[in-house]
VEXMI-797130 format. One record per residue: x, y, z of N, C-alpha, C in turn; residue in three letters. Coordinates in steps of 0.05 Angstrom, whole numbers, plus 5000, padded with zeros to 4 digits. Example, Ala and Ser with C-alpha at 12.3 -4.5 7.8 and 13.67 -1.06 7.14 Angstrom:
# VEXMI-797130
526448865156524649105156526449345156ALA
525749555142527349795143525850015157SER
***
This chain:
# VEXMI-797130
832622094567834822004551837722044567UNK
839721924556842321924570843622194564UNK
844722334585846222574581848822484567UNK
849522614546851722534529853922754528UNK
855822754543858122934544860122814524UNK
861022974504862722864484864523094473UNK
866823024462868423214449867623264420UNK
868323464406867723514379869123304362UNK
867423154346868622934330870223034307UNK
872022874298873522944274871722844250UNK
872722894226871322784203871522474202UNK
869822344189869722044190872421914181UNK
873321714195875721564191875121364170UNK
876421374145875821204123876420914130UNK
878720854143879420594150877420474171UNK
876720624189874620534210872020474197UNK
871120654178868520604164868720354149UNK
870920274135871320024120871119784139UNK
872419804163872419594183869519554194UNK
868119764197865319714207863619594184UNK
863819664161862419534139863119264133UNK
865619184136866618904133865518744157UNK
865518854181864718694203861718654203UNK
860118834192857418794187856818574166UNK
858318574146857918394125859018104132UNK
861318094145862517834153863517834181UNK
861517834201862217854228864117634238UNK
863917404226865717194235868717224230UNK
869217434214872117484206873417654226UNK
872017734247873217914268873117754296UNK
875517784310875617674334876717884354UNK
875117954375875718154394876518414381UNK
874818494361875218744347877418744327UNK
879018534324881118524304880418324280UNK
881418414257880718244233882417984234UNK
881217754232882217504233882417404203UNK
885017424194885417364164884517074157UNK
885316884176884616614171881516564169UNK
880216704188877416684188876116814162UNK
877317024154876417164130876916974105UNK
879116844104879616654082877616444083UNK
877016344106875116124108872316214100UNK
871616464105868916574100868516604068UNK
870716734056870016804027871416594008UNK
872816394020874016204002876916233995UNK
878716043994881416063989882016193964UNK
880316113943881116223915880616523912UNK
879216643931878516923930880717113941UNK
882916983952884917173962887717113949UNK
888817333943891417333929893617373950UNK
895317163953897517153972899917343964UNK
900717303940903017463929903417373900UNK
905917443891906617383864905517563844UNK
905417503819904617683797901517723798UNK
900717973793897918033791897518283776UNK
895018313767894318563753893618783773UNK
895119003773894619213795895819483785UNK
894719693794895719973791897320033815UNK
899920083811901520183836903320403827UNK
904320553848906020773842907420843867UNK
909421013865911121093887909521283904UNK
908921213929907321393946904421303949UNK
903621093938900821003938900020953967UNK
901720813983901020774011900721034027UNK
902421214022902221474035899521604026UNK
898721594002896221703992893821574008UNK
893921324014891821214031891921304059UNK
894421344070894521434096893321714099UNK
894021874080892822144079889722124077UNK
888721964061885721934060884821844087UNK
886021674101885021554125885421734148UNK
886821954146887222144169884922334171UNK
883322334191881122524195881722794196UNK
880122964187880623254190879123384215UNK
880623564226879323704249878523994242UNK
878724064216878224334208875224354206UNK
874324604197871524664195871224864171UNK
868724944164868125134146866725374160UNK
868025614156867225854168865326004148UNK
862726074156861126224139862226504133UNK
861826594110862626874102860227014090UNK
858827144107856227274098856827504079UNK
859127644083859827884069860627814040UNK
861427554036862127474009860027313994UNK
857627294008855427123998853327303985UNK
851327193973848927323962846627173973UNK
844827323987842427213998842926964015UNK
844726994034845926774049843726594062UNK
841826704074839926554092838026374074UNK
837526464049835726304032837026134010UNK
839526194005841126083981841225783985UNK
841125643963841425353962844025243947UNK
845625443939848225373927850125453946UNK
852525323945854825343963857425363947UNK
859025573957861825593948863725583971UNK
865725413970867725363991870425423981UNK
871925573996874725643990876425484007UNK
878425333995880025164012881024923997UNK
883024774009884024533999881724343996UNK
881124223972878924053966878823803982UNK
881323683988881323434004880323474034UNK
881423684045880423744072877323794073UNK
876523954050873624024049872023764045UNK
872823594029871523354023871023184049UNK
873123174066873023024090870923154108UNK
871123414109869123554127866223524117UNK
865723514092863123484081862023204082UNK
863822994088863022714083860522634100UNK
860622724126858422624141855622754133UNK
855823004128853223144122852323064094UNK
854122994075853322954046853622654037UNK
854122494056854522204048852122104034UNK
852422004010850421873994848122063984UNK
848722323982846522523975847122653948UNK
849422603936850122753913849522603888UNK
848022723867847122583844849322603823UNK
850722833821852722853800855022993812UNK
857622893805860123023810861523073782UNK
862123303778863823393755866223533764UNK
868623413755871123553764872823583739UNK
874323803739876423863719879023903733UNK
880223673742882723683755885223783738UNK
887423823750889823893736890323663716UNK
891123743689891523513669894423393672UNK
896123493690898823413691900523443667UNK
900323673658901823763631904823803636UNK
905623823661908323883667908724163677UNK
906724313675906624583685904624643708UNK
903124423713901024463734902324473765UNK
900824613781901524623808899224523825UNK
899724343844897624223859898824103884UNK
897124043905898123933930898423623926UNK
900823523934901323263934903423173953UNK
903622933963905722863980908222793966UNK
910022973961912122933942914822853956UNK
914722853984917122773998916522484010UNK
917122293993916422024000917921894024UNK
920322034032921721944054920622054080UNK
918922264080917822384104915722194116UNK
915122234141913022084154910322204147UNK
908222064152905522164149904922404166UNK
906022404190905422634208906922894197UNK
909322854187910823094175909323204150UNK
908323004135906923104110904323254118UNK
902723154138900423264146900823544159UNK
903023554175903723814186904424014166UNK
905723934144906324124124903924214106UNK
902124004101899824054084897624184097UNK
896924094122894524144136894824394155UNK
897224504158897724734176895924964168UNK
894325074186892725294179893625544192UNK
893725764176894326024188891926124203UNK
892426354216890326474233887726534217UNK
888026594191885826674176884426444163UNK
885426194169884125974160885425864132UNK
887226024121888725954096890825724104UNK
891225544084893325354087895925504086UNK
898025424101900625574099901825534069UNK
902925744060903825744032906025534025UNK
907725474045909725294037908624984033UNK
906224954043905024694038902924694017UNK
902824914002900724963984901124823955UNK
902424953937902724873911905524793904UNK
905724563889908224483879908124423849UNK
909824533833909724483806910724193800UNK
909024043785909623773780911023743751UNK
913623793752914923783726915323513715UNK
915323483688915723233675918523103681UNK
920423283688923023193695923123063724UNK
920923093739920622983763920622673762UNK
922122543780922022243777919422123786UNK
917822273798915122163809912922323793UNK
913322393769911422563754908622453754UNK
908222193745905522083745904621993775UNK
906621913790905921843819904822063832UNK
906022293830904922533845901922593838UNK
901322573812898622633806896722413815UNK
897422163813895821963823895321993854UNK
897522053868897222083898895422333904UNK
895322533887893522753892890722673887UNK
890222503865887522433856886322213875UNK
887622023883886521783896884621853920UNK
885622013941884022053964881522213957UNK
881822403937879522573930877422403916UNK
878322223898876322043884875021863903UNK
876521763923875421573942873121693957UNK
873621943968871422093983869122173965UNK
869922243941867822333921865722093918UNK
866821843917865121603913863121593937UNK
864221653961862321633985860021823983UNK
860522053972858622263971856422213951UNK
856922043931854921983909852521803921UNK
850321873909847921693915848421443900UNK
846521243907846920993893846621003864UNK
845021203855844521243825846321483817UNK
848321563831850121793824852021733803UNK
853121943789854921923769857122143773UNK
859622063766861722243766863022273738UNK
863422513730864822583704867422713710UNK
869522623699872222743702873522813676UNK
874023073673875423153649878423103651UNK
879723033628882622983628883522973598UNK
886022953594887122953566889022693566UNK
890622683543892222453538894522413558UNK
895122623574897322593595896822373615UNK
894422373625893722213646891222013644UNK
890022033619887321873618887721573621UNK
890021453614890621183619890821113648UNK
892021293663892321243691889621303706UNK
888221513695885521573709883721343706UNK
883521213683881620973680882620753698UNK
885120713702886020473721885220553749UNK
885720813757885120913783882120913789UNK
880420983771877620993775876520693774UNK
877820523760877020223763877420143790UNK
879920233804880320143829878420263851UNK
877720513848876120653867873120593862UNK
872120593838869420563831868720293823UNK
870520143814869819873804869619873775UNK
871019703761870919693732868119643721UNK
866419493736863719443728862019703728UNK
862919913741861320163741862320373721UNK
864120283702864920463682862520503661UNK
861920783654859720823637860720883610UNK
862721073606863621143580866121313584UNK
867721333562869921533559869221703535UNK
868121933541867422113520869722253509UNK
869422303483871522463467870222723462UNK
871422943474870223213468872023373450UNK
871023433427872523613408872623893419UNK
874723943433875024193449876124423430UNK
877324353408878724563392877024563365UNK
876724823356875424853331877424863307UNK
879425003311881525013290884024863300UNK
885924793281888224633288890124803303UNK
891624643320893724783338896224823322UNK
896725053314899025133298901725103314UNK
901325073341904025053357905024763358UNK
903324573348904224303349906824243335UNK
908624093345911124053332911423763322UNK
909223603324909223333315907823313289UNK
906823533277905223493253902223413258UNK
901623373285898923283293897723503311UNK
895423573306893923773324892023603340UNK
892523613366890823473385888223643389UNK
886023573379883723743380881623653401UNK
882523453416880323343433881323303461UNK
879423273480879923203508878222963515UNK
878322873540876422643548874722733570UNK
872522583574870922603599870322313606UNK
871422223628871121953638868821933657UNK
867021763652864621733669864221463683UNK
863721483709863221233724860821283742UNK
859421063750857221073768857920963794UNK
856221043816856720953842856020643843UNK
853920583830853120293828851820253801UNK
850820003796849519973770846920083766UNK
845920253785843320363784843220593764UNK
845520743760845520983746845420933714UNK
843721093701843221073672843021363663UNK
844521423642844421703630841721713613UNK
840721953614838022003601838021973572UNK
840122073558840322073529839822353519UNK
839922363491839522623477836522623466UNK
835322853468832422863458832422803426UNK
830422643420830022593390828822823377UNK
829422823351828323043334825422993328UNK
823623133343820823073340819723243315UNK
821323423304820023563281819623403255UNK
820923163257820422973233817622853235UNK
816222863258813622753261811522953251UNK
809722843235807323013225805022803218UNK
803022913208800422753201799322853177UNK
800822823154799722913128797222763118UNK
796722523127794522383118792122373139UNK
792422543159790422553181789922273193UNK
791922123198791821863209790721893239UNK
788521753245787421773273789221693295UNK
791421553288793321473308795321683315UNK
795221923301796822163308799222183291UNK
801022383299803422443284805222193280UNK
806422163256808221943251810522033233UNK
812521893232814621923211815321663197UNK
816521683174817121463158819821353168UNK
819821083173822220953184823120713167UNK
825620673169827020453153825720173159UNK
825220013139824119773142825819523137UNK
828319583127830119373122831519283148UNK
832319013146833618893170836518923173UNK
837618753192840518783199841918503199UNK
840218293189841518003193841817883167UNK
843817713163844217553140842117333137UNK
841917223114839917003111840616773128UNK
843116713131844116493148843316513177UNK
843716773186842816843214839916853219UNK
838416973202835517003207834016943179UNK
833816693171832416613146829616713145UNK
828116733170825416803169824917093162UNK
827117253162826817543155827417593125UNK
828017383110828817413081826517293064UNK
825017473052822817393035822017633018UNK
820617572995819617782978817117922991UNK
816918182988814618342998813118442975UNK
810418362976808618452954806618642963UNK
806218852947804019052953801518942945UNK
799518892965797218752958795318912940UNK
795719172938794119342921795119352891UNK
797719352887798919372859800019102850UNK
800518922867802018672858804818692854UNK
806018942859808818972855810518822876UNK
812418692866814218512883816718672890UNK
817018732916819618872926821418662936UNK
823418592920825318392925826618412954UNK
827318192965828618192992831218352992UNK
831718533010834118673011836418483022UNK
838918563018841118373027841118283056UNK
840018463073839918393104837118333112UNK
835318253091832618193099831018433108UNK
828718363118826818583129826918593159UNK
825718803170825818843200823818643214UNK
821618573201819518403213819218133199UNK
818317933212817817673201815217693184UNK
814517513165812417523149809617553162UNK
809217433184806717463200806317743212UNK
808317853221808318133234808018333211UNK
809318273189809118453164806318473154UNK
805018233152802218233143800318383161UNK
800818353185799218493207799518803201UNK
801918893198802419173195801219283167UNK
801519103146800119173121797119233125UNK
795819043140792919043144792019303161UNK
793919393178793419623195794319873181UNK
795019873156795920113143798420243150UNK
800120083160802720193173804920183152UNK
804820013132806920003111806520203089UNK
808620333082808620543060809920433036UNK
808320353016809520242991810220472971UNK
812620492961813320702943811820692916UNK
811420902903810320912877812220802855UNK
814820822861817020722842817620422851UNK
817020242831817619962837820619922846UNK
822220092838825020052847825820152874UNK
823820292888824220382913824020182936UNK
824320272960824020092983821720153000UNK
819919963009817720023027818920123053UNK
817420283067818020383095815620333112UNK
815820403138813520363155813120623172UNK
810620653181809820883199810820833227UNK
812221023238812921013266811521233280UNK
809521163298807921343311809121473335UNK
808721733340809821863362809021753389UNK
806521703392805321593417806221313423UNK
807421173404808320903408811420893414UNK
812621103413815521113420816021053449UNK
817820873454818420803482819821013498UNK
821121193483822521403496822721633477UNK
822821883488823122133470826222193469UNK
828022003479830722053478832221823465UNK
834421873453836121693439838921683454UNK
840321463452842921433463844821683458UNK
846321753478848021983474850721863461UNK
851622023443854221943428856421993449UNK
858521823447861021863461862822093449UNK
862122193426863522413413861822653417UNK
862922863430861523113438862823333418UNK
861223463403862223663383860623923387UNK
858823933404856824183404858224423415UNK
860224413432861324643445864524603446UNK
865924833449868824823447869825013470UNK
872524983475873725153494873325443489UNK
873325513463872825803456870325893467UNK
868125733469865725823481865925893509UNK
867425733523868025783552869626043556UNK
871426103538873026353539871226583534UNK
869426573516867626793509865826853534UNK
864926633547863226673571864526833592UNK
867126753599868526883620869327153612UNK
870127193588870727473579868427643581UNK
866127563575863727733575862927803604UNK
863527623623862727673651864727823667UNK
867427773662869527863680871628023665UNK
871628023638873728173622875527983608UNK
877028103589878827943572881027813586UNK
881627553583883927433593884227383622UNK
881927413637882227373667882627073673UNK
881626893658881926603664882426473638UNK
884526273637885326153612883825873612UNK
883025813587881725553580879625443600UNK
877525613606875425523622873625333607UNK
872525153622870524953608868125113602UNK
867025063578864425183572862225083588UNK
860525263598858225173614856425013599UNK
856225023572854624853556855324553556UNK
858024503561858924223563857924113589UNK
858324253610857424143635854324133638UNK
853024313625850024303625849224053610UNK
850523973587849823733573850123503591UNK
852223473607852623243624850623263648UNK
850323483660848423523684845623433674UNK
844923503651842023443643841723133639UNK
843922983636843622703633842822563658UNK
843422673681843022523706841522683727UNK
841322943725840023103748837223173743UNK
835623153763832823243763832423463784UNK
829923543788829023753806830123693834UNK
831423873846832523833874835123683877UNK
836123563854838523413856840923603861UNK
843023483873845423623880847923543863UNK
849423753854852023703840854123803858UNK
856523673857859023773870861123783850UNK
862724013852865124063835867224173853UNK
869223973858871324073876873924153864UNK
873724193839876024323824874524563808UNK
873224733821871424923809872625123787UNK
875225193791876525363772875025633770UNK
873925713748872625963744869625943749UNK
868725703759865925673768864225623741UNK
865225503722863525443699861225253705UNK
861525073723859524883731857125043744UNK
857625263759855425403770853925543749UNK
855025663730853625773708851925563692UNK
853125333690851725113675849125033692UNK
849524973717847024913732844925143733UNK
845825383735844025593737842525633708UNK
843925623687842525653661840825423657UNK
841525183665839824933664837324973678UNK
837725063702835125113720833325313706UNK
834425523696832925733683831425633658UNK
832725453644831625353619829425133626UNK
829724983644827924763651825924833673UNK
826325053689824525093708824524933734UNK
827024803737827224633761829524753778UNK
829824643802831924743819834124533827UNK
836024503810838324353816840224523833UNK
841624373852843324533871846324463866UNK
848124653873850824623868852524663892UNK
854624523897856924563917859424583902UNK
860924803903863524843890865524893910UNK
867924773903870224803921872524893905UNK
874025083913876425183898878625273917UNK
880925183910883325253926883925553920UNK
884725703940885525973935888325993921UNK
888625893897890825893882891426183873UNK
893926273880894526573870894426593841UNK
893626813831893826873803896726993798UNK
897426993772900027083766900427383772UNK
902727463781903327733790902527933770UNK
903227883745902728073724900527983703UNK
898727813714896727713697894427903693UNK
892927863673890328003669888428003694UNK
888427763707886627723730887727913753UNK
890327923756891428103777890928413770UNK
890928473745890328753738887428793741UNK
885828593740882828643743882128643773UNK
884128613791883628623820883228353833UNK
883828133820883427873832886127793844UNK
885927663868888427553881888727253877UNK
886427103876886526823873884526723855UNK
884626463847882726353829879926333844UNK
880026293870877526293885876026543884UNK
877626783884876427053880875027053853UNK
876226943833875026973807872526803805UNK
872526553816870126373817867826523831UNK
868426643854866326753872865227003855UNK
866827153842865727393827864027303804UNK
864827093791863326983769860526903779UNK
860626753801858126663812856026903818UNK
857327123829855627363836854427473809UNK
856127483789855127603763853127423748UNK
853527173750851527003739848927023752UNK
848927053779846427073794845127333786UNK
846727553784845627813777844527813750UNK
845827673730844827663703842227503703UNK
842227283717839827103718837327263728UNK
837827423750835627563765834527773744UNK
836227893728835328083709833627983687UNK
834027713683832427593659829927463669UNK
829527443696827227313708825427523723UNK
822827483724821227663739822027653770UNK
822827873779823827903806821727813829UNK
819227843820817127763840816427473842UNK
817727313822817127023819818126883844UNK
817026653850817826493872820626373868UNK
821426353841824126243834826326393847UNK
825926663852828026833861828426833890UNK
826726713906826926723934829526603945UNK
830626393932833026253941835426303922UNK
835026493904837326563886839626673903UNK
841726563899844326673914846026443918UNK
848226483938849926263946851126333972UNK
851726123987853126154013856026114008UNK
857626304018860526264016861826184043UNK
863625994042864925874066867925864060UNK
869325874082872425864081873325624099UNK
875025474088876425254105878025384127UNK
877525314151878725434175879125234197UNK
880725314216881225144241878625114255UNK
878324884271876024844284875525054306UNK
872925114312872225304335872525184361UNK
873224924362873224774388876024674392UNK
876724644417879324554424879624254419UNK
882024164410882623894405884323774427UNK
883423544439884923444460887623324450UNK
889823394463892423314453893823164477UNK
893622904474894822744497897622654492UNK
898722724470901422614462903522774479UNK
903122994489905123144502904723134533UNK
903122964543902522954571904322734585UNK
905922804601907822634615907622634646UNK
906322834657906122854686903322934695UNK
902522874720899922954730899423244726UNK
901523424729901223694728900323784699UNK
901623654679901023704652898123624645UNK
897323384656894623304652892623484665UNK
893123594689891423774701891324044684UNK
893424134674893524364658891724334633UNK
892024094621890324034598887524034604UNK
886823914625883823904633882924174640UNK
884424324651883624614657883024754631UNK
884524714612884224834585881624764574UNK
880624524580878024414568875724474586UNK
875924654605873524724621871524844602UNK
872324964581870425054560871424924535UNK
869724794520870424654495871124844472UNK
869625084471870025254450872625414453UNK
873825504431876325674433875525964440UNK
877326104452877026384459876326534433UNK
874326694434873626854410871926714391UNK
871226474393869726324375866926454370UNK
866126504344863626634339861426424339UNK
859026504349856626344353855926224324UNK
855726374304854826264278857026084266UNK
859426154270861625944263861425684276UNK
860825694304860425434317857925294308UNK
855825444300853425324293853725154267UNK
855225274249855625124222857524904226UNK
859324924242861224684248859524474259UNK
857924534279856224324291854124204271UNK
853024354253851224264235852624044219UNK
855224104209856523904193857223664210UNK
858123694236858823494252856423294258UNK
854023404257851623264264850123174238UNK
851523174215850623084190848523234176UNK
848623524181846623684166848023854145UNK
846523884122847824024100848124334107UNK
849824454092850424744096848024924089UNK
846224804072843924964065841524904082UNK
841724754104839524714122838424954131UNK
835824974131834325204139834525254170UNK
835325474178835725534207833725744218UNK
832325674238830425874252831625964276UNK
831626214280832626334305830426394325UNK
830526294349828426324369829326474391UNK
827626634405828026764429826626614451UNK
828026474467826926294488827626414514UNK
825826554529826126664554828626844556UNK
828827004534831027194532833627094518UNK
833726814513836226704504835826624475UNK
837826634458837926574430838226284428UNK
836426154412836625884407836325834378UNK
837725644364837625604337836125324333UNK
834125324313832625084309832624984280UNK
832724734275832724624248830624394246UNK
829724344223827724134217825224164233UNK
824024374231821524444246821724424275UNK
823924534286824524534313824924264327UNK
825724074311826123794321828823804333UNK
830823944325833323974337833924264343UNK
834724304370835424584380838424594388UNK
839524824381842224874389842325124407UNK
843725094432844125294451846925354452UNK
847925574441850625614438851625884450UNK
849726064457850726324467850326364497UNK
848126304507847526354535845526154546UNK
845326094572843225934581842726014610UNK
840026014616839026084642836925884652UNK
836525874678834525714688831725744677UNK
831126004669828426074657828125944631UNK
830225864618829925734591829125444590UNK
829425304614829125034613826324924605UNK
824225034619821524954612820625034584UNK
821225284575820225354548821725164528UNK
824125094533825524914513824124644514UNK
823824534536822224274539819424294524UNK
818124514529815424544519815324544488UNK
817724604475817824594444817824304435UNK
818324114453818223824447820223764424UNK
822523844426824523744406825323464409UNK
826623344389827823084393830523094407UNK
831823324402834523344415835223634420UNK
836623674442837523934451840623924450UNK
842024084435844924064434846124334446UNK
847924304464849124544477852124514478UNK
853524734483856324734490856624774518UNK
858724674531858924694561859224974569UNK
860325144554860825434560858325574568UNK
856125504557853625664562852625624591UNK
853625444605852625384634854425534651UNK
856525674644858125844660858925694687UNK
860025444683861025294703858925204724UNK
856525214719854225154737853524854731UNK
854524664744853624394739850724344747UNK
849724484767846724474774845124544752UNK
845724754738844224844714844224634694UNK
846424524686846524324666845124064676UNK
845324004700844023764710840923794709UNK
840024034715837124074715836124044686UNK
837424164667836524114639836623824630UNK
838723684639838923424632836623254644UNK
836023304669833723154682831023204669UNK
830623474662828123544649827823424623UNK
830223384608830123264581829622964584UNK
830722844605830222554608827222494613UNK
826322674632823422624639821522664614UNK
822422824594820622874571821422714547UNK
823422534549824322374527825822524506UNK
827222734515828822894496831822824500UNK
833122774476836022734477837522984482UNK
839122964501840923194511843823164504UNK
845023324489847823284482849223534490UNK
851323504507852923734515855823694505UNK
856723884492859423874479861524024497UNK
***
């Protein structure tokens, strides 16, 4: 195979991905790599293109900037934090601390099209929320990115680029919120499976804009429902309008038309078999119809009990079945005639004949309230540590609609990690293994807040501690020797600068500067980069999930990391001539190394390359 020397790639470029997809779909619309608008118009028809003038569209100040931010690749990575994790090596859940837009860009290659459910609870834009958004519309994209994406030595985003309060007095109040949401929703769509679903919590402040934005990102045809959640049990005595707003919304969209919600379990307790019917348990069901005589005249007739001769007059909307079907059901003993001539006949509905054990889910959710979420957090972390957490029961209800065994959920506005408790409790109840990836910005807690007094510095700290305590509580309630506990835990990661040097050609003006830059790249990894940090960065760059099982091998005295049954090998620490044949003998599909392991020995690297070529192994040197 070909020796492939390459630099560490950035996260996928959204604009480039769109161009590739369009070129694959309409190749004749491209000429020498550039989009030919005239050819595109010719291919899809003149009527399909809007030139200008009035049109229906969602627009706001800063929308073009939001798209530019979306299209700018990330060079950051995720640094593993074993000391903040539980059962790191076997865990199938992931918690990531960092700006969720950067994290989503980093995750895109590894998780593209793999996520079954996304649930998010973003800022409601009440006028007191703080979040990251491009609020300086006169600044260039580069200035904005420098302010927002600048990473400190510890991997934290610089504070001056972090949070901004989006006051209602701000002239770009709604625009700021939309600019924050657009790129995140766009990448979220990319992560979803074809049958994937996204649920977004919101309230009256932005629900109208959210619907329009999601129509743009997901397509109006993929709208599923706008649920009304009765979040408040008692009225809001603080209301000054004389109206207590007791509800919030959950807007649901699918990736494509393949997604269908499961529905709510039917009440099977109504089924019994008091007459020992050989066809099994049954329940009494309504026999009256739903159509007027003008609409369905064949359903309007008198029904006579053949045993008593009692005539049961036709109801106003007729019967459910036509005369022929009704007579067949009478002969089969399926029709229940009442003893009272004034009553209405009903029919037997047998359990085994039901098409589904589920009924459609109501768009009004009343089972849980915000108070339930508060009780959960208080019980785990103490009184007042986190305000207005979503109840895990609400998220469990949504997750159960779409997720099965092994499915993955992502929540990139994790807050207090209610979604983790939801997935964990659902797994425990159903005996299956759904997985979760949570992302939370390290938003500082209030200086004199209950959270600060409890020892928490950021919302991310609160989320991580809740995850630990939920795991501990779950382990206490399950047999510790069971197989279910082997992967109990979570991997913690931190958004951090790349472990590899990034080529900067913008400041090179002389041959001397070019030579200096090339000398810096004699080794691709940065000074002090840790092997495990580089490994996880490369896993993501090569499209592997953060929970990919890693096997550590000793090959002729050198440490080698293997994934997927040793089909891919990573050599990141050291390399010697003695390792070449044992590596080739493992018969991997690909061997990935960094240039630094060869200690400037071109002969050593060339020998490995030649052996790989002879054995049909792909060799990649970074």
